[in-house]
N, C-alpha and C positions, 0 to 999 in steps of 0.2 A: 313174561320175561323171555330171554333168548334160550338157546339150547345149551344144556350142560352148565348151569351156573356153578362156579367153583370157589368163589370168594366174595366177601362183602366188606364194604367200608362204610363208615358212618360220619355224617357231618351236616351242618345246616347250610345247604347249597343255595337256598333262596333268601336267607337272612330274615326269616320270619320268626325266629326263636323256637322252631320246631325241628327236631332231628329228622334227617332224610337218610335214604339208603342208596348206595350204588353197588351194583352186582356185576361181576365179570363173568361173561358167558363164553365159555371156551370154544364150543363148536360153532356158534353163530358169529364169532369174530366181532363182538360188540359188547357194550356195557349198557345196563339198564338203570335209569335213575327213577327212584320212587320217592316222591315228595311226601313228607309226613303231615298228617292232619292234627297231630298233637294229642290224639286220644288212643294211640296204639294202632291205628289203621293208616294205610298209605294210598295215595292216588294211583291211577293206572300207570304202569311203567312207560317211560319214554326211552327209546333205544338210541345210542350214539355209536356209529360205526368207526371203522379205521383202526380197530384194535385186534389184529389177527391173533388167534390162539390165546385170547385174553385169559390171564391166570390170576396172579395176585394184584391187588389194587391198594393204593394208599392215598390219603387225602391230606392236603396242607395248602397254605397260601404261598406258592412258589414265586409269584411276582410282586408280593407285598402290596396288593391293592385292596386288601380287606375282604376279598372274595375267595372262597375255597376252590382249589384246583385239584386235579386228579392225575395220578400216574398209574399206568397199567403195564404189566410185563407180558411178553410174548413167550409162552411156555415152550414153543418149538423153534423159536428164532433167535436172533442176535440183537434185540433192541428192546427199549422201553418207549412207551408213548405217553406224552404229557398233553393233557387237555386242560387249557386254562378256563376257569369258570367265569361266567358273565354276571353272577350274583343273583340271577333269577331262576336258578335251577337248571339252566342250559349250559352247554360247554362249547368252546370253539373247536375247530378241526384239530386233530392231534398232530403234534410234532414229534418225530422219532429221533432217538439218540442211541448210538451203537453201544453194545455191551458184548459180553461173551455169550456162550451157548446156554440156553435155558435159564434166563435170569430170574432171580428172586431178590427183592430189594428191601432196604430200610432207609428211613429218612432222618436226617439230622444235620446240624451245622458242624461239618468235619474240620474246617480250617479256621473257625472262630471269627469269621468276617460278618456275621449276622445274616447270612444268606443260606437258605436250606440247600443241602447237597444230598446225593444218593450214595449209598454203599450197596453194591450189587453182588450177590452170590451167583456165580456162573456155574450152575450145577453140572452142565455137560462138559465144562472145561476144567473144573477143579480149581478155580481161581476166584478172587474177590476183586472187583473193579470199583473205583471211586469216580463219580461224576460230580464236578463242582458247579454249583449254581451261580449264575451271574446276577441274580436278584430281580431280573425282569421276566423270568419264566423260562429262560434258556439254560442249557447245561453244557459243560465243556468236558470232552473226553480226557481221561487221565490214564495213569498206569494201572496195570493189573498185578496182583500179588498172588503167587502160587501157594496153594494150601496143599501140601503133599498128601495128607490123609483124605482129601476130597472135601466137598462142602455141599450141604443141602439147603441151607438158609443162612441168614446173617442177622445179628442184633447189635445195637449200639449202646455204649455206656462208658462212663469214666471209671475204669476198673482199678487204676492206680492212683487216683486222687490228684492228678496233675492239672486238672481243668481242661483236658482234651479228650474227645470221644475216641474210644477204642472199639475194636470189632471182636465179636464172638461168632465163630462159625462151626456148628456141629457137623460131623462127617457122616451121619446116618448109622454109625456103628457105636462103639464104646468111647469114641474120642471126641474132643472139643478143642478147636484151635483158637487161641487168643492172639490178636494182632494189636500190639500197643503202639500208639503214635510216638514217633521219635521227637526229641527236642530239636528245634531248628538249628541249622548250622549258623555260626557267626558270620555275618556279612552276606553278600549275595552268593547264590549257589546255582550251578548248572548241572542238572542230572539228566542223562539221556536214558530212555527206555531200552535202547539197544545201541551198541557201538559198531554194528555191522549189519548190512542189509544184503540179501541175496535175491537174484532174479534168474530166470532161465526159461528154456524151452525144453519140453520133454515129449516123448512120443507116447500117446495113450489113445489108440485108435487113429487119431490125427495128431498133428503137431500142435501142442498147447503151450502157451507162454504166460508166465507171470511177469507182468510189466509194471506193477505198482505196489509199493510198500509204504507204510507210514511208521513214524516214531514220534515219541513225545519228549519235549523239553520241559523240565520241571525246575522250579525254584524252591528248594527246601531250606533256603536261608532266611535270615531275619531282616534282610535289606533288599531293595529292589535290584533285580538283574537287568542291566542295560545291555541291549543287543545292538552291536555296531553293524553287523551284517551277516548274511548267510550266503555262502557261495558253494558251487559244485563244479567238479571236473569230470571228464570222461563223457560218454554218450548217455548222459542222464540230465534230467531237469528236476526242479523242486518248486513247490508252492507251499506257503505256510500262513498261519494266522497269528504269528507271534508278535508282530508289530515291532516297536523299538524298545519295549521293556516288559518285564514280568514282575508283578508285585509278589511279596512273600506268599508262598502257598499256592501260587497260580501255575498254570500249565498251558502249553500250546502244542499244536500238532503240525508236523512237517511231512508232506507227502512227496515221495520221490518216484519218478517215472523213468523207466528204461526206454530210450528212444529208438534203439536199433535192433529190435528182435528179428527184422528181416535183412539186416546188414551183413556184410561179409565177416568172416572169422568165427571161431568157436567160443571165444571168451572176450570179456571186456571188464575193465575196472575203473574206478573213480573214487573220489573222496568228497564228502560233504563236510564243510567247515563252518563253525559258528563262532564268530568273534564277539566277545562279551567282557564284562568286568569281573567275572568269577575266576577263581583259582583254576589253573590248567588251560586257560584260553590260549588258542582256539580249541573248542571241543570238536573232536574228529569222529566221523563215521565212515568206515570203509564200505565201498560198494563193489559188488561183483556180480557178473552175469556169465552163464555158461549154457551152451546149446548142445543138446543131444540130437536135435533135428532142426531143419530150416523151414519155417512157415512160408506160405505164399500169401499174396494179398487176397482180401475177401472178394474182390471183383474178378478174380481169376476163375472162370467157369469151365476151363478145359476138362475133358474127361479125366477122371481119377485124380484131379488136382486136390491136394489136401486143403481143408478149410481152415480159416484163421480169423479170429476175432479177439480183440483185447478189451472190449467194453461189455461183455456178457451177453451180447446179442447173438441169436442163432445165425450161423452162417450157412450158406447153401452151396452145393456144387452140382454141376451138371453130370448126370449119369445117363448116357444114351440120349433119349429124346426128352427125358424128364429131369426133375430136380430132386435131390435127396438132402434132407436136413442132417447136418453133421454137428458134432459137439463143438461148442464154443470154448474159447480159452477163458480161464478164470480172470 
């Protein structure tokens, strides 16, 4: 196996009626699959990469094809990796889905649509995040719930007998938080994860700018939310995966970009508007940007020119006859 195996999950990965093992190897950034012989022994491990800081692992059929799949958390990162099974003991390349910091997960059908979802305890952030499955092996980011006392794991169960899965999240101390699912609102519902987004440039060795933010639009109603349009004003743009409707219990993500970090002025404002058939339409999100410094373009290599990057790439600036790597903007 790999280095520092930290967790194991069990399932029949090659559908021969014999139980197999999958082991998460934290330091070698992979998982090992050990196919069972049916007599208590196992074949030589086969490693599958693409799972950095592999921690907890869970097994289920996420795309409903009758073949077991695998999900692995990243103990030092902000995502989980899903590896769809081929039914012969091998797995496809991982697809990653964003979570909070240091995720630990549980698997279950959270919204009652017959498709498996994730409940993720973000240990480093003190939150619980839900990712809803689309039934074909993909998952959709949703909102996060703050657990004031902190969280170190999560478990699912119907604690109040209403037919809906609830969450239990221990805090590592004497406490345990219970998150009960709410009854859906009557009619369509439009709930935003935030009603304001802030952008800006700040001086930290060099001028660094935050130019992108995301928010989630959720339908907690019992009827379909029809989306007539999403518009934006000010020096901002938006992209989304909402389409024209959201079924009950579904979510979509809207990404907003500040277009003028290098433009004139110290501040900017705008509004994101969502027209729909829910109460309170249009749903409004205020947008604001403020500059403590002015960045220069990445291709400006003049001596002592501050470096600027908005896509996470390292920028460089000319210092005398050479180049010095500088901090990139987030």
